[in-house]
Gaussian input, Z-matrix of N, CA and C with variables (Angstrom, degrees):
# hf/3-21g

backbone

0 1
 N
 C     1     B1
 C     2     B2     1     A1
 N     3     B3     2     A2     1     D1
 C     4     B4     3     A3     2     D2
 C     5     B5     4     A4     3     D3
 N     6     B6     5     A5     4     D4
 C     7     B7     6     A6     5     D5
 C     8     B8     7     A7     6     D6
 N     9     B9     8     A8     7     D7
 C    10    B10     9     A9     8     D8
 C    11    B11    10    A10     9     D9
 N    12    B12    11    A11    10    D10
 C    13    B13    12    A12    11    D11
 C    14    B14    13    A13    12    D12
 N    15    B15    14    A14    13    D13
 C    16    B16    15    A15    14    D14
 C    17    B17    16    A16    15    D15
 N    18    B18    17    A17    16    D16
 C    19    B19    18    A18    17    D17
 C    20    B20    19    A19    18    D18
 N    21    B21    20    A20    19    D19
 C    22    B22    21    A21    20    D20
 C    23    B23    22    A22    21    D21
 N    24    B24    23    A23    22    D22
 C    25    B25    24    A24    23    D23
 C    26    B26    25    A25    24    D24
 N    27    B27    26    A26    25    D25
 C    28    B28    27    A27    26    D26
 C    29    B29    28    A28    27    D27
 N    30    B30    29    A29    28    D28
 C    31    B31    30    A30    29    D29
 C    32    B32    31    A31    30    D30
 N    33    B33    32    A32    31    D31
 C    34    B34    33    A33    32    D32
 C    35    B35    34    A34    33    D33
 N    36    B36    35    A35    34    D34
 C    37    B37    36    A36    35    D35
 C    38    B38    37    A37    36    D36
 N    39    B39    38    A38    37    D37
 C    40    B40    39    A39    38    D38
 C    41    B41    40    A40    39    D39
 N    42    B42    41    A41    40    D40
 C    43    B43    42    A42    41    D41
 C    44    B44    43    A43    42    D42
 N    45    B45    44    A44    43    D43
 C    46    B46    45    A45    44    D44
 C    47    B47    46    A46    45    D45
 N    48    B48    47    A47    46    D46
 C    49    B49    48    A48    47    D47
 C    50    B50    49    A49    48    D48
 N    51    B51    50    A50    49    D49
 C    52    B52    51    A51    50    D50
 C    53    B53    52    A52    51    D51
 N    54    B54    53    A53    52    D52
 C    55    B55    54    A54    53    D53
 C    56    B56    55    A55    54    D54
 N    57    B57    56    A56    55    D55
 C    58    B58    57    A57    56    D56
 C    59    B59    58    A58    57    D57
 N    60    B60    59    A59    58    D58
 C    61    B61    60    A60    59    D59
 C    62    B62    61    A61    60    D60
 N    63    B63    62    A62    61    D61
 C    64    B64    63    A63    62    D62
 C    65    B65    64    A64    63    D63
 N    66    B66    65    A65    64    D64
 C    67    B67    66    A66    65    D65
 C    68    B68    67    A67    66    D66
 N    69    B69    68    A68    67    D67
 C    70    B70    69    A69    68    D68
 C    71    B71    70    A70    69    D69
 N    72    B72    71    A71    70    D70
 C    73    B73    72    A72    71    D71
 C    74    B74    73    A73    72    D72
 N    75    B75    74    A74    73    D73
 C    76    B76    75    A75    74    D74
 C    77    B77    76    A76    75    D75
 N    78    B78    77    A77    76    D76
 C    79    B79    78    A78    77    D77
 C    80    B80    79    A79    78    D78
 N    81    B81    80    A80    79    D79
 C    82    B82    81    A81    80    D80
 C    83    B83    82    A82    81    D81
 N    84    B84    83    A83    82    D82
 C    85    B85    84    A84    83    D83
 C    86    B86    85    A85    84    D84
 N    87    B87    86    A86    85    D85
 C    88    B88    87    A87    86    D86
 C    89    B89    88    A88    87    D87
 N    90    B90    89    A89    88    D88
 C    91    B91    90    A90    89    D89
 C    92    B92    91    A91    90    D90
 N    93    B93    92    A92    91    D91
 C    94    B94    93    A93    92    D92
 C    95    B95    94    A94    93    D93
 N    96    B96    95    A95    94    D94
 C    97    B97    96    A96    95    D95
 C    98    B98    97    A97    96    D96
 N    99    B99    98    A98    97    D97
 C   100   B100    99    A99    98    D98
 C   101   B101   100   A100    99    D99
 N   102   B102   101   A101   100   D100
 C   103   B103   102   A102   101   D101
 C   104   B104   103   A103   102   D102
 N   105   B105   104   A104   103   D103
 C   106   B106   105   A105   104   D104
 C   107   B107   106   A106   105   D105
 N   108   B108   107   A107   106   D106
 C   109   B109   108   A108   107   D107
 C   110   B110   109   A109   108   D108
 N   111   B111   110   A110   109   D109
 C   112   B112   111   A111   110   D110
 C   113   B113   112   A112   111   D111
 N   114   B114   113   A113   112   D112
 C   115   B115   114   A114   113   D113
 C   116   B116   115   A115   114   D114
 N   117   B117   116   A116   115   D115
 C   118   B118   117   A117   116   D116
 C   119   B119   118   A118   117   D117
 N   120   B120   119   A119   118   D118
 C   121   B121   120   A120   119   D119
 C   122   B122   121   A121   120   D120
 N   123   B123   122   A122   121   D121
 C   124   B124   123   A123   122   D122
 C   125   B125   124   A124   123   D123
 N   126   B126   125   A125   124   D124
 C   127   B127   126   A126   125   D125
 C   128   B128   127   A127   126   D126
 N   129   B129   128   A128   127   D127
 C   130   B130   129   A129   128   D128
 C   131   B131   130   A130   129   D129
 N   132   B132   131   A131   130   D130
 C   133   B133   132   A132   131   D131
 C   134   B134   133   A133   132   D132
 N   135   B135   134   A134   133   D133
 C   136   B136   135   A135   134   D134
 C   137   B137   136   A136   135   D135
 N   138   B138   137   A137   136   D136
 C   139   B139   138   A138   137   D137
 C   140   B140   139   A139   138   D138
 N   141   B141   140   A140   139   D139
 C   142   B142   141   A141   140   D140
 C   143   B143   142   A142   141   D141
 N   144   B144   143   A143   142   D142
 C   145   B145   144   A144   143   D143
 C   146   B146   145   A145   144   D144
 N   147   B147   146   A146   145   D145
 C   148   B148   147   A147   146   D146
 C   149   B149   148   A148   147   D147
 N   150   B150   149   A149   148   D148
 C   151   B151   150   A150   149   D149
 C   152   B152   151   A151   150   D150
 N   153   B153   152   A152   151   D151
 C   154   B154   153   A153   152   D152
 C   155   B155   154   A154   153   D153
 N   156   B156   155   A155   154   D154
 C   157   B157   156   A156   155   D155
 C   158   B158   157   A157   156   D156
 N   159   B159   158   A158   157   D157
 C   160   B160   159   A159   158   D158
 C   161   B161   160   A160   159   D159
 N   162   B162   161   A161   160   D160
 C   163   B163   162   A162   161   D161
 C   164   B164   163   A163   162   D162
 N   165   B165   164   A164   163   D163
 C   166   B166   165   A165   164   D164
 C   167   B167   166   A166   165   D165
 N   168   B168   167   A167   166   D166
 C   169   B169   168   A168   167   D167
 C   170   B170   169   A169   168   D168
 N   171   B171   170   A170   169   D169
 C   172   B172   171   A171   170   D170
 C   173   B173   172   A172   171   D171
 N   174   B174   173   A173   172   D172
 C   175   B175   174   A174   173   D173
 C   176   B176   175   A175   174   D174
 N   177   B177   176   A176   175   D175
 C   178   B178   177   A177   176   D176
 C   179   B179   178   A178   177   D177
 N   180   B180   179   A179   178   D178
 C   181   B181   180   A180   179   D179
 C   182   B182   181   A181   180   D180
 N   183   B183   182   A182   181   D181
 C   184   B184   183   A183   182   D182
 C   185   B185   184   A184   183   D183
 N   186   B186   185   A185   184   D184
 C   187   B187   186   A186   185   D185
 C   188   B188   187   A187   186   D186
 N   189   B189   188   A188   187   D187
 C   190   B190   189   A189   188   D188
 C   191   B191   190   A190   189   D189
 N   192   B192   191   A191   190   D190
 C   193   B193   192   A192   191   D191
 C   194   B194   193   A193   192   D192
 N   195   B195   194   A194   193   D193
 C   196   B196   195   A195   194   D194
 C   197   B197   196   A196   195   D195
 N   198   B198   197   A197   196   D196
 C   199   B199   198   A198   197   D197
 C   200   B200   199   A199   198   D198
 N   201   B201   200   A200   199   D199
 C   202   B202   201   A201   200   D200
 C   203   B203   202   A202   201   D201
 N   204   B204   203   A203   202   D202
 C   205   B205   204   A204   203   D203
 C   206   B206   205   A205   204   D204
 N   207   B207   206   A206   205   D205
 C   208   B208   207   A207   206   D206
 C   209   B209   208   A208   207   D207
 N   210   B210   209   A209   208   D208
 C   211   B211   210   A210   209   D209
 C   212   B212   211   A211   210   D210
 N   213   B213   212   A212   211   D211
 C   214   B214   213   A213   212   D212
 C   215   B215   214   A214   213   D213
 N   216   B216   215   A215   214   D214
 C   217   B217   216   A216   215   D215
 C   218   B218   217   A217   216   D216
 N   219   B219   218   A218   217   D217
 C   220   B220   219   A219   218   D218
 C   221   B221   220   A220   219   D219
 N   222   B222   221   A221   220   D220
 C   223   B223   222   A222   221   D221
 C   224   B224   223   A223   222   D222
 N   225   B225   224   A224   223   D223
 C   226   B226   225   A225   224   D224
 C   227   B227   226   A226   225   D225
 N   228   B228   227   A227   226   D226
 C   229   B229   228   A228   227   D227
 C   230   B230   229   A229   228   D228
 N   231   B231   230   A230   229   D229
 C   232   B232   231   A231   230   D230
 C   233   B233   232   A232   231   D231
 N   234   B234   233   A233   232   D232
 C   235   B235   234   A234   233   D233
 C   236   B236   235   A235   234   D234
 N   237   B237   236   A236   235   D235
 C   238   B238   237   A237   236   D236
 C   239   B239   238   A238   237   D237

   B1=1.4453
   B2=1.5280
   B3=1.3033
   B4=1.4607
   B5=1.5159
   B6=1.3248
   B7=1.4604
   B8=1.5217
   B9=1.3429
   B10=1.4652
   B11=1.5270
   B12=1.3220
   B13=1.4658
   B14=1.5172
   B15=1.3200
   B16=1.4618
   B17=1.5262
   B18=1.3273
   B19=1.4688
   B20=1.5228
   B21=1.3269
   B22=1.4625
   B23=1.5297
   B24=1.3207
   B25=1.4640
   B26=1.5258
   B27=1.3114
   B28=1.4584
   B29=1.5196
   B30=1.3396
   B31=1.4618
   B32=1.5239
   B33=1.3437
   B34=1.4690
   B35=1.5236
   B36=1.3021
   B37=1.4608
   B38=1.5217
   B39=1.3253
   B40=1.4615
   B41=1.5228
   B42=1.3022
   B43=1.4644
   B44=1.5229
   B45=1.3249
   B46=1.4608
   B47=1.5193
   B48=1.2919
   B49=1.4644
   B50=1.5242
   B51=1.3008
   B52=1.4567
   B53=1.5263
   B54=1.3160
   B55=1.4579
   B56=1.5200
   B57=1.3286
   B58=1.4588
   B59=1.5277
   B60=1.3347
   B61=1.4626
   B62=1.5262
   B63=1.3143
   B64=1.4632
   B65=1.5268
   B66=1.3243
   B67=1.4640
   B68=1.5192
   B69=1.3293
   B70=1.4661
   B71=1.5251
   B72=1.3215
   B73=1.4637
   B74=1.5240
   B75=1.3327
   B76=1.4583
   B77=1.5133
   B78=1.3367
   B79=1.4578
   B80=1.5205
   B81=1.3214
   B82=1.4641
   B83=1.5292
   B84=1.3144
   B85=1.4635
   B86=1.5233
   B87=1.3305
   B88=1.4569
   B89=1.5173
   B90=1.3331
   B91=1.4636
   B92=1.5235
   B93=1.3205
   B94=1.4586
   B95=1.5315
   B96=1.3326
   B97=1.4642
   B98=1.5222
   B99=1.3350
   B100=1.4702
   B101=1.5264
   B102=1.3346
   B103=1.4627
   B104=1.5220
   B105=1.3242
   B106=1.4627
   B107=1.5285
   B108=1.3367
   B109=1.4625
   B110=1.5208
   B111=1.3519
   B112=1.4586
   B113=1.5221
   B114=1.3182
   B115=1.4601
   B116=1.5111
   B117=1.3251
   B118=1.4632
   B119=1.5226
   B120=1.3093
   B121=1.4602
   B122=1.5283
   B123=1.3317
   B124=1.4577
   B125=1.5129
   B126=1.3122
   B127=1.4525
   B128=1.5114
   B129=1.3210
   B130=1.4591
   B131=1.5260
   B132=1.3051
   B133=1.4630
   B134=1.5213
   B135=1.3121
   B136=1.4581
   B137=1.5199
   B138=1.3183
   B139=1.4612
   B140=1.5305
   B141=1.3069
   B142=1.4595
   B143=1.5195
   B144=1.3181
   B145=1.4664
   B146=1.5246
   B147=1.3248
   B148=1.4647
   B149=1.5261
   B150=1.3205
   B151=1.4674
   B152=1.5255
   B153=1.3162
   B154=1.4652
   B155=1.5294
   B156=1.3322
   B157=1.4658
   B158=1.5236
   B159=1.3388
   B160=1.4613
   B161=1.5231
   B162=1.3237
   B163=1.4644
   B164=1.5242
   B165=1.3215
   B166=1.4614
   B167=1.5328
   B168=1.3402
   B169=1.4589
   B170=1.5105
   B171=1.3256
   B172=1.4607
   B173=1.5203
   B174=1.3298
   B175=1.4628
   B176=1.5239
   B177=1.3188
   B178=1.4556
   B179=1.5221
   B180=1.3102
   B181=1.4557
   B182=1.5192
   B183=1.3143
   B184=1.4592
   B185=1.5316
   B186=1.3242
   B187=1.4673
   B188=1.5231
   B189=1.3260
   B190=1.4611
   B191=1.5276
   B192=1.3214
   B193=1.4655
   B194=1.5294
   B195=1.3300
   B196=1.4659
   B197=1.5320
   B198=1.3341
   B199=1.4607
   B200=1.5222
   B201=1.3095
   B202=1.4572
   B203=1.5219
   B204=1.3089
   B205=1.4560
   B206=1.5242
   B207=1.3161
   B208=1.4581
   B209=1.5216
   B210=1.3300
   B211=1.4605
   B212=1.5214
   B213=1.3194
   B214=1.4558
   B215=1.5197
   B216=1.3186
   B217=1.4600
   B218=1.5154
   B219=1.3084
   B220=1.4579
   B221=1.5216
   B222=1.3153
   B223=1.4611
   B224=1.5187
   B225=1.3047
   B226=1.4568
   B227=1.5179
   B228=1.3075
   B229=1.4570
   B230=1.5135
   B231=1.3053
   B232=1.4621
   B233=1.5202
   B234=1.3212
   B235=1.4619
   B236=1.5263
   B237=1.3240
   B238=1.4746
   B239=1.4932
   A1=109.43
   A2=117.60
   A3=121.63
   A4=111.10
   A5=114.93
   A6=120.13
   A7=109.05
   A8=118.10
   A9=119.57
   A10=110.91
   A11=116.16
   A12=121.92
   A13=109.21
   A14=115.73
   A15=121.20
   A16=109.74
   A17=116.89
   A18=122.00
   A19=111.96
   A20=117.43
   A21=121.01
   A22=110.99
   A23=116.48
   A24=120.14
   A25=112.68
   A26=117.17
   A27=120.67
   A28=112.92
   A29=117.39
   A30=120.93
   A31=109.74
   A32=117.38
   A33=118.75
   A34=110.88
   A35=116.09
   A36=121.48
   A37=110.56
   A38=115.39
   A39=120.39
   A40=108.71
   A41=115.52
   A42=119.41
   A43=108.97
   A44=117.30
   A45=121.04
   A46=110.79
   A47=116.90
   A48=121.51
   A49=107.92
   A50=116.20
   A51=120.10
   A52=108.35
   A53=115.58
   A54=121.32
   A55=111.74
   A56=117.12
   A57=120.52
   A58=112.33
   A59=117.75
   A60=120.48
   A61=112.20
   A62=117.34
   A63=119.71
   A64=112.20
   A65=117.30
   A66=121.05
   A67=111.37
   A68=116.79
   A69=120.04
   A70=110.77
   A71=117.60
   A72=120.66
   A73=110.91
   A74=117.48
   A75=119.79
   A76=111.85
   A77=116.83
   A78=120.39
   A79=111.22
   A80=117.55
   A81=122.34
   A82=108.89
   A83=116.43
   A84=121.64
   A85=110.88
   A86=117.18
   A87=120.78
   A88=112.01
   A89=116.87
   A90=120.83
   A91=110.50
   A92=116.07
   A93=119.37
   A94=110.87
   A95=117.38
   A96=121.18
   A97=110.46
   A98=117.29
   A99=120.85
   A100=110.33
   A101=116.94
   A102=120.55
   A103=110.59
   A104=116.25
   A105=119.90
   A106=110.75
   A107=117.63
   A108=121.30
   A109=111.12
   A110=116.38
   A111=120.56
   A112=111.97
   A113=117.14
   A114=120.87
   A115=114.50
   A116=118.26
   A117=120.55
   A118=109.92
   A119=115.74
   A120=121.11
   A121=110.85
   A122=116.37
   A123=121.92
   A124=108.81
   A125=117.32
   A126=121.51
   A127=114.61
   A128=117.61
   A129=120.19
   A130=108.63
   A131=115.66
   A132=120.76
   A133=109.37
   A134=115.32
   A135=120.06
   A136=107.45
   A137=117.74
   A138=119.07
   A139=110.54
   A140=115.78
   A141=120.65
   A142=108.15
   A143=116.73
   A144=119.32
   A145=113.56
   A146=118.05
   A147=119.00
   A148=112.23
   A149=117.19
   A150=120.45
   A151=111.71
   A152=117.77
   A153=120.52
   A154=111.06
   A155=116.72
   A156=119.74
   A157=111.11
   A158=116.78
   A159=119.79
   A160=110.91
   A161=116.69
   A162=120.75
   A163=110.60
   A164=116.79
   A165=120.96
   A166=112.43
   A167=116.89
   A168=120.16
   A169=113.18
   A170=117.63
   A171=121.58
   A172=113.03
   A173=117.88
   A174=121.03
   A175=110.25
   A176=116.25
   A177=121.88
   A178=108.71
   A179=116.30
   A180=122.50
   A181=108.71
   A182=116.90
   A183=121.10
   A184=111.73
   A185=116.97
   A186=119.68
   A187=112.25
   A188=117.91
   A189=121.80
   A190=112.30
   A191=117.14
   A192=121.29
   A193=108.17
   A194=117.93
   A195=119.33
   A196=110.92
   A197=115.21
   A198=119.93
   A199=109.42
   A200=115.49
   A201=120.58
   A202=109.30
   A203=116.42
   A204=120.70
   A205=108.75
   A206=116.69
   A207=121.00
   A208=113.73
   A209=117.83
   A210=120.50
   A211=109.19
   A212=116.56
   A213=122.22
   A214=109.03
   A215=116.61
   A216=122.39
   A217=107.79
   A218=116.75
   A219=119.68
   A220=109.45
   A221=115.28
   A222=121.85
   A223=107.81
   A224=116.37
   A225=120.68
   A226=109.33
   A227=116.05
   A228=121.34
   A229=107.69
   A230=116.76
   A231=121.20
   A232=109.92
   A233=115.99
   A234=119.17
   A235=109.39
   A236=117.09
   A237=119.76
   A238=114.31
   D1=154.35
   D2=-179.40
   D3=-70.28
   D4=143.60
   D5=176.38
   D6=-76.48
   D7=150.04
   D8=177.31
   D9=-65.29
   D10=149.13
   D11=-179.87
   D12=-77.49
   D13=134.65
   D14=179.27
   D15=-60.92
   D16=138.95
   D17=-177.67
   D18=-59.80
   D19=-31.28
   D20=179.62
   D21=-62.10
   D22=-36.25
   D23=-179.24
   D24=-73.34
   D25=-18.78
   D26=-179.32
   D27=-87.75
   D28=-9.73
   D29=179.61
   D30=-79.66
   D31=147.49
   D32=177.60
   D33=-64.29
   D34=143.44
   D35=-179.13
   D36=-74.75
   D37=154.48
   D38=174.97
   D39=-73.80
   D40=147.00
   D41=176.75
   D42=-66.14
   D43=142.25
   D44=-179.69
   D45=-64.68
   D46=-44.77
   D47=178.46
   D48=-148.71
   D49=139.57
   D50=179.50
   D51=-77.06
   D52=111.27
   D53=-175.93
   D54=-61.67
   D55=-36.94
   D56=-176.79
   D57=-77.53
   D58=-16.45
   D59=-177.11
   D60=-65.59
   D61=-38.81
   D62=-176.47
   D63=-102.61
   D64=26.25
   D65=179.87
   D66=-59.00
   D67=-43.25
   D68=-177.94
   D69=-61.28
   D70=-42.62
   D71=-179.31
   D72=-68.91
   D73=-34.57
   D74=-179.51
   D75=-71.75
   D76=-32.67
   D77=-178.16
   D78=-87.01
   D79=-31.95
   D80=-178.19
   D81=-78.61
   D82=105.77
   D83=-176.77
   D84=-62.36
   D85=-38.64
   D86=179.47
   D87=-63.65
   D88=-43.57
   D89=179.19
   D90=-66.07
   D91=-37.42
   D92=178.91
   D93=-67.59
   D94=-40.60
   D95=178.07
   D96=-64.12
   D97=-40.64
   D98=178.44
   D99=-64.74
   D100=-42.35
   D101=178.82
   D102=-62.28
   D103=-38.99
   D104=179.07
   D105=-67.62
   D106=-39.72
   D107=177.86
   D108=-66.24
   D109=-31.64
   D110=179.15
   D111=-77.87
   D112=-1.67
   D113=175.90
   D114=95.58
   D115=13.97
   D116=179.81
   D117=-64.83
   D118=138.21
   D119=177.35
   D120=-113.42
   D121=-19.64
   D122=-177.47
   D123=-115.24
   D124=139.90
   D125=175.42
   D126=88.53
   D127=10.04
   D128=177.27
   D129=-120.59
   D130=151.62
   D131=179.16
   D132=-84.44
   D133=135.58
   D134=176.35
   D135=-134.99
   D136=127.51
   D137=179.25
   D138=-69.07
   D139=142.97
   D140=176.18
   D141=-67.77
   D142=143.25
   D143=-173.93
   D144=-62.24
   D145=-26.12
   D146=179.25
   D147=-112.66
   D148=18.99
   D149=-177.36
   D150=-59.52
   D151=-45.43
   D152=-179.13
   D153=-63.29
   D154=-37.43
   D155=179.05
   D156=-66.64
   D157=-39.26
   D158=178.50
   D159=-65.44
   D160=-43.57
   D161=-178.90
   D162=-64.85
   D163=-38.55
   D164=-178.62
   D165=-81.09
   D166=-7.30
   D167=-179.13
   D168=77.17
   D169=20.47
   D170=-176.99
   D171=-109.42
   D172=4.87
   D173=-178.02
   D174=-70.75
   D175=148.06
   D176=177.25
   D177=-92.15
   D178=124.83
   D179=177.20
   D180=-105.33
   D181=164.02
   D182=-176.37
   D183=-59.59
   D184=-32.65
   D185=178.73
   D186=-71.80
   D187=-16.55
   D188=179.73
   D189=-83.74
   D190=-14.40
   D191=-177.03
   D192=-88.14
   D193=123.25
   D194=-179.14
   D195=-69.52
   D196=145.86
   D197=177.35
   D198=-73.52
   D199=150.58
   D200=175.98
   D201=-71.96
   D202=148.42
   D203=177.83
   D204=-62.24
   D205=134.54
   D206=178.68
   D207=83.47
   D208=14.37
   D209=178.98
   D210=-63.92
   D211=130.37
   D212=-179.45
   D213=-96.85
   D214=129.97
   D215=176.15
   D216=-110.29
   D217=142.22
   D218=176.78
   D219=-144.36
   D220=159.55
   D221=176.69
   D222=-141.82
   D223=144.60
   D224=179.13
   D225=-98.65
   D226=134.01
   D227=173.74
   D228=-112.64
   D229=103.96
   D230=-177.07
   D231=-101.28
   D232=136.86
   D233=177.62
   D234=-84.20
   D235=151.03
   D236=-178.02
   D237=-70.32

């Protein structure tokens, strides 16, 4: 029979980081720029490298890339 679950595992987990705690730094552009200059990697906004392309509808998606001539496709059929 299954063992009972430990009570510690049934308690809600602590939040990894309080999102509302750093609201001022996220909204304050000057504080964010200073944090970035100081070498911060966490808690600062960084634009995605292709964000502008996605917004403009010019991003390349995998379906837009032509297959190479002679590309082999395969699928596995496994029995249960």
